[in-house]
C-alpha positions in Angstrom: 0.1 -0.1 0.0 1.4 3.4 -1.1 2.3 5.8 1.9 0.0 8.7 2.7 2.4 11.0 1.3 2.5 9.4 -2.0 -1.2 9.3 -2.4 -1.2 13.0 -1.6 1.7 13.7 -4.0 -0.2 11.9 -6.8 -3.4 13.7 -6.0 -1.7 17.1 -6.1 -0.1 16.1 -9.4 -3.4 15.0 -10.7 -5.4 18.2 -9.8 -2.4 20.5 -11.1 -2.6 18.6 -14.3 -6.4 18.9 -14.7 -6.6 22.5 -13.9 -3.3 23.9 -15.4 -3.7 26.4 -18.2 -2.4 23.8 -20.7 -4.9 21.0 -19.9 -7.6 22.9 -18.7 -11.0 21.8 -19.9 -12.0 24.4 -22.4 -15.9 25.0 -21.9 -17.7 25.8 -25.2 -19.6 28.8 -25.2 -23.3 28.2 -24.1 -24.5 28.8 -27.5 -28.1 28.1 -28.5 -29.8 27.8 -31.9 -33.5 28.7 -32.3 -35.4 25.8 -33.6 -39.1 26.8 -32.8 -40.8 30.1 -32.1 -44.4 30.3 -31.2 -46.0 33.8 -31.5 -48.6 35.9 -33.2 -50.9 34.5 -35.6 -49.2 31.0 -35.8 -49.2 30.5 -31.9 -52.1 28.2 -31.6 -51.1 26.1 -34.6 -48.2 24.7 -32.6 -50.6 23.3 -29.9 -53.3 20.7 -29.4 -56.2 21.5 -27.4 -57.1 19.1 -24.5 -60.6 18.5 -23.9 -60.4 15.4 -21.5 -61.3 15.4 -17.8 -58.9 17.3 -15.7 -56.2 14.7 -14.4 -55.9 16.9 -11.3 -59.8 16.6 -10.7 -60.4 20.2 -11.2 -63.8 21.7 -11.5 -63.0 22.8 -15.2 -64.5 22.1 -18.7 -61.6 22.2 -21.3 -62.8 23.3 -24.6 -61.5 22.4 -28.1 -59.9 24.8 -30.5 -63.0 25.7 -32.5 -65.2 26.2 -29.2 -62.3 28.0 -27.4 -62.0 30.5 -30.4 -65.8 31.0 -30.8 -66.1 31.5 -27.2 -63.5 34.1 -26.8 -61.6 31.8 -24.6 -58.7 31.5 -27.3 -57.7 34.6 -29.5 -54.7 36.5 -30.9 -54.5 40.3 -30.6 -51.8 42.8 -31.2 -49.4 40.1 -31.6 -50.1 38.3 -28.4 -52.0 35.1 -27.7 -54.6 35.2 -25.0 -56.1 32.2 -23.1 -59.3 33.0 -21.1 -61.7 31.2 -18.8 -65.4 32.0 -18.6 -66.3 35.0 -16.5 -69.9 35.4 -17.4 -71.9 32.4 -16.3 -72.6 30.4 -13.2 -71.9 26.4 -12.7 -73.3 24.2 -10.4 -71.2 21.6 -8.8 -70.9 18.2 -10.1 -72.7 16.1 -11.5 -74.9 19.0 -12.7 -72.0 20.6 -14.6 -68.3 19.9 -15.7 -67.2 23.1 -14.1 -66.1 26.5 -15.4 -64.9 26.7 -19.3 -61.1 27.0 -19.7 -58.3 26.3 -22.0 -55.5 23.6 -21.9 -52.9 23.6 -24.5 -50.0 21.0 -25.5 -47.4 21.7 -27.9 -47.6 19.2 -31.1 -43.9 18.8 -30.9 -41.9 17.2 -28.0 -38.5 18.1 -26.7 -35.6 16.5 -24.9 -33.4 19.2 -23.3 -32.7 22.7 -24.5 -33.4 26.2 -23.6 -37.1 27.4 -23.3 -37.9 31.0 -23.1 -41.5 32.4 -22.6 -42.5 36.0 -22.7 -45.5 36.5 -20.8 -47.3 39.8 -20.3 -50.0 38.6 -18.0 -50.9 35.5 -16.1 -54.2 34.5 -14.1 -54.2 36.7 -11.1 -54.0 35.6 -7.3 -57.7 34.6 -7.1 -59.5 32.0 -5.1 -59.9 28.8 -6.5 -57.5 29.4 -9.8 -54.6 27.1 -10.5 -52.7 28.3 -13.7 -49.4 26.6 -14.8 -46.9 26.7 -17.5 -45.1 23.5 -17.5 -43.7 20.7 -19.6 -44.3 16.5 -19.3 -43.3 13.4 -21.3 -45.2 10.2 -22.2 -46.0 7.6 -19.4 -46.1 9.9 -16.6 -44.2 10.3 -14.3 -41.4 8.1 -15.8 -40.6 10.7 -18.7 -41.0 13.5 -16.0 -42.6 16.9 -15.5 -41.1 20.3 -15.3 -43.5 22.8 -13.6 -41.7 26.2 -14.6 -44.7 28.6 -13.5 -47.2 27.7 -11.2 -49.5 28.4 -8.0 -52.9 28.2 -6.5 -55.6 30.5 -5.1 -54.2 33.8 -3.4 -50.6 32.8 -3.7 -48.1 35.8 -4.4 -44.9 33.7 -5.3 -44.0 31.2 -7.9 -43.3 27.3 -7.1 -40.9 25.7 -9.4 -41.2 21.8 -9.2 -39.9 18.5 -10.7 -41.7 15.4 -10.8 -40.4 12.0 -11.8 -40.3 8.2 -11.6 -38.3 6.5 -8.9 -34.9 7.2 -7.7 -34.4 11.0 -8.8 -33.1 13.0 -5.8 -31.7 16.5 -6.4 -29.1 18.3 -4.5 -29.5 22.0 -3.7 -27.0 24.1 -5.6 -26.7 27.9 -6.0 -29.8 29.6 -6.4 -32.0 32.5 -5.2 -35.1 30.4 -4.3 -35.7 28.4 -1.2 -35.5 24.4 -1.7 -38.6 22.7 -0.8 -38.1 19.0 -0.7 -35.4 17.0 -2.7 -37.2 13.7 -3.6 -38.6 14.1 -7.0 -40.3 10.6 -7.4 -44.1 10.9 -7.4 -44.2 7.6 -5.6 -42.7 8.9 -2.6 -43.4 12.5 -2.6 -46.6 13.7 -4.3 -45.5 17.3 -4.3 -42.0 16.4 -5.8 -38.8 18.4 -5.6 -39.4 21.9 -5.4 -38.0 25.6 -5.2 -40.2 28.4 -3.8 -39.3 31.8 -5.3 -38.8 34.7 -2.8 -39.9 37.2 -5.4 -43.5 38.6 -5.2 -43.2 39.8 -8.9 -42.9 36.1 -9.8 -46.6 35.1 -9.9 -50.0 36.3 -10.0 -51.0 39.8 -9.0 -47.5 40.9 -8.5 -46.2 39.7 -11.7 -48.9 41.3 -13.6 -48.2 44.7 -11.6 -44.7 44.7 -13.4 -46.1 43.7 -17.0 -44.9 40.1 -16.6 -41.5 39.1 -18.0 -39.5 36.2 -19.3 -39.2 32.6 -17.7 -36.2 30.7 -18.9 -35.6 27.1 -18.3 -32.6 25.5 -19.3 -32.6 21.4 -19.4 -29.3 19.6 -19.9 -28.0 16.2 -18.8 -26.6 17.4 -15.6 -29.1 20.0 -14.4 -32.4 21.7 -14.9 -32.5 25.5 -14.0 -35.2 28.2 -14.3 -34.7 32.0 -14.1 -37.3 34.8 -14.0 -36.9 38.3 -15.3 -39.1 41.0 -14.8 -40.1 43.0 -17.6 -37.6 45.8 -16.9 -34.8 43.3 -16.3 -35.0 41.2 -19.4 -31.1 40.4 -20.4 -30.0 41.9 -23.8 -29.0 38.6 -25.2 -32.7 37.3 -25.0 -34.0 40.5 -26.3 -31.8 40.2 -29.5 -32.6 36.4 -29.9 -29.1 35.2 -28.9 -29.5 34.0 -25.4 -26.5 33.5 -23.5 -27.2 31.7 -20.0 -23.5 32.6 -18.7 -24.8 36.2 -18.3 -28.2 35.3 -16.8 -26.9 35.4 -13.2 -27.9 33.1 -10.5 -31.2 31.0 -11.2 -34.1 30.9 -9.2 -34.1 27.0 -9.0 -31.2 25.0 -9.9 -31.6 21.3 -9.8 -28.8 18.9 -9.8 -27.7 15.2 -8.7 -30.6 13.4 -10.5 -29.7 11.3 -13.6 -31.9 13.7 -15.9 -31.2 11.6 -19.0 -33.1 8.7 -17.6 -35.9 10.5 -15.9 -36.9 13.3 -18.4 -37.6 13.1 -21.9 -40.0 13.9 -24.9 -41.8 16.6 -23.2 -44.6 18.6 -24.3 -45.1 22.1 -23.5 -48.2 23.1 -21.6 -50.3 26.1 -20.8 -53.6 25.5 -18.7 -55.8 27.3 -16.0 -57.7 24.8 -14.0 -60.0 25.4 -11.0 -59.8 23.8 -7.4 -58.4 20.3 -7.8 -56.1 18.3 -5.6 -53.8 21.4 -4.9 -56.0 24.6 -5.2 -59.1 23.0 -3.8 -58.2 19.8 -1.6 -55.0 21.1 -0.1 -54.5 24.8 -0.3 -58.2 26.2 0.0 -58.8 25.7 3.7 -55.8 27.8 4.3 -57.2 30.9 2.4 -59.6 33.8 3.3 -62.0 32.8 0.4 -65.6 32.7 1.2 -66.2 29.2 1.5 -62.6 28.0 2.7 -63.7 26.1 5.4 -65.4 23.5 3.2 -62.3 23.0 1.4 -62.5 21.3 -2.2 -66.5 21.4 -1.9 -66.5 25.0 -0.9 -64.0 25.9 -3.9 -66.5 24.4 -6.3 -69.4 26.5 -4.7 -67.0 29.7 -5.1 -65.6 28.9 -8.5 -69.1 28.1 -9.9 -71.0 31.1 -8.2 -68.7 34.0 -9.0 -68.1 34.5 -12.7 -66.9 38.0 -12.0 -64.1 36.8 -10.1 -62.3 35.5 -13.2 -62.1 38.7 -15.3 -58.3 38.6 -14.7 -57.9 35.0 -14.9 -56.3 35.2 -18.3 -52.7 34.3 -20.2 -51.1 37.0 -22.5 -48.3 35.4 -24.1 -45.9 37.2 -26.3 -43.8 34.2 -27.4 -42.4 30.9 -26.3 -39.1 30.0 -28.2 -37.2 26.7 -27.8 -33.4 26.7 -28.6 -30.8 23.7 -29.0 -27.4 23.9 -27.8 -24.6 23.8 -30.4 -22.4 20.7 -30.4 -19.3 21.1 -28.3 -15.9 22.2 -29.9 -13.4 19.6 -30.8 -10.9 21.1 -28.3 -13.6 20.2 -25.5 -13.8 16.8 -26.4 -10.3 16.3 -26.6 -9.3 17.8 -23.4 -12.2 15.9 -21.7 -10.8 12.8 -23.2 -7.3 13.3 -21.9 -8.6 14.3 -18.6 -10.6 11.0 -18.4 -7.4 9.1 -19.4 -5.6 10.7 -16.5 -8.3 9.6 -14.2 -8.3 6.0 -15.6 -4.5 5.6 -15.0 -4.7 7.1 -11.5 -7.3 4.5 -10.5 -4.6 1.7 -11.0 -2.7 3.1 -7.9 -3.8 0.5 -5.2 -4.9 2.3 -2.1 -5.7 5.8 -3.7 -8.8 6.5 -1.4 -9.2 9.8 -2.8 -9.6 9.0 -6.3 -13.2 9.1 -6.5 -13.6 12.3 -5.0 -11.0 13.8 -7.3 -12.9 12.3 -10.3 -16.0 14.1 -8.8 -14.5 17.5 -8.7 -13.6 16.8 -12.5 -17.1 15.7 -13.4 -18.6 18.7 -11.6 -16.7 21.6 -13.6 -20.1 23.2 -13.5 -18.6 25.1 -10.5 -16.5 27.0 -13.1 -20.2 28.0 -14.3 -21.4 29.0 -11.1 -18.2 31.1 -10.5 -19.0 32.9 -13.8 -22.4 33.7 -12.2 -21.1 34.8 -9.3 -18.7 37.2 -11.2 -21.7 38.6 -13.3 -23.5 39.2 -10.0 -20.5 40.9 -8.5 -20.0 43.2 -11.5 -23.8 44.1 -11.2 -23.4 44.7 -7.3 -20.3 47.0 -8.1 -22.5 48.9 -10.7 -25.2 49.3 -7.8 -22.6 50.2 -5.4 -21.0 52.8 -7.7 -24.7 54.2 -8.1 -25.2 54.3 -4.4 -22.0 56.2 -3.9 -23.2 58.9 -6.4 -26.5 59.1 -4.7 -24.7 59.2 -1.4 -22.6 62.2 -2.6 -25.7 63.9 -3.9 -27.2 63.4 -0.5 -24.2 64.6 1.3 -24.2 68.0 -0.8 -27.9 68.0 0.1 -27.2 67.7 3.6 -24.6 70.4 3.7 -27.3 72.8 1.7 -29.8 71.9 4.5 -27.2 72.6 7.1 -26.5 75.9 5.6 -30.2 76.7 5.2 -30.7 75.8 8.8 -28.0 78.1 9.9 -29.5 81.0 7.9 -32.9 80.2 9.5 -31.3 80.0 13.1 -29.9 83.6 12.2 -33.4 84.8 11.0 -35.0 83.3 14.0 -32.4 85.1 16.5 -33.1 88.3 14.6 -36.9 87.9 14.9 -36.4 87.3 18.6 -34.8 90.6 18.9 -37.4 92.2 17.0 -39.9 90.6 19.2 -38.3 91.9 22.4 -38.0 95.3 20.8 -41.8 95.1 20.0 -42.4 94.1 23.5 -40.5 97.1 25.0 -42.4 99.4 22.5 -45.5 97.9 23.8 -44.5 98.6 27.4 -43.6 102.0 26.6 -46.9 102.6 24.7 -48.8 101.3 27.7 -47.1 103.4 30.2 -47.9 106.3 27.9 -51.5 105.5 27.9 -51.7 105.1 31.4 -50.0 108.8 31.7 -52.4 109.9 29.4 
């Protein structure tokens, strides 16, 4: 068995050879090519309208393409696609009605991995009984996975991003701005999946609509699934110009790693829908709300949704575009250097007793830390710019403070002068009183 010093020496040699400038893995630019764009008059041509019973047991009546357009539930106006719900009529609880009419659409094409960018100007508001979602899923659910990009229920104010999968898919919390909420994505063990709760009230419902919406971006690779949200005023230039560069996006809201995504997520359709009540909005969440019939849970949700059409005037989607990008092939230099790194790792494995080999290999395989570092650098640059702005503001405030001090000094002098005048007036008044008495 080699001595500990030999083991450490070999380990150091391995790391220096891997991370030296001559042999460093050259990361290919995260370039993406646009393969599909859904917008304007062609938006609904890319989707099928789902008309079956709601899989979440929602109190909803999904309409087909023709009916939805005839009823005004689906339309295109000023280049944006609208999906609404019936906000005119009342509906009795089952079995006397199927529920409130709405729309659920699924993309005709399926996708495995890529960058998915949705520019959404408006989404259903934070309304009792409403359950809107922008998501994707594959065949043979849940074994091909589900990615919930934008979802919430009832009066929620923040987005919940979730993954649902077959067995044996657990994720590890990584650098993200959201709050991790469960790490087991398997439906069989956790019905709520592995989730991340956004901390921003601009990410969902009323708060989202108050800032004129924004852009949701989801990147799906073999090693991670990430989701970013950019409010309307902070959409990256690379997205606006149609050349999205995720290396400039900053820290994602959700960053899922650790699962074998290639074996758990595949062939996804893109979905938009608005349902009512159901397992989450009705069965689990409704009793926690301040909605009129909250105490009755799912049954109360059905009564409220069916009886109050005016609630749902704001329960609509306005979508400017959905774009799907595929990543360009990695450069040959990347492949050759990775191959070289793999050979080094393989040769090291022959050293008997090299306990640290697996850990060293893990470090090489997780070079996505370089990407995290780049994200941190971009965030640092942004913070530096903000600091500069704050310093300028502070300078301005100091000048204003000095001006206020001078004004205050001037006012104090004026006040002292007024006191003297007042005293003088008092003396004059006393003198006049004495003169009056004498008179």
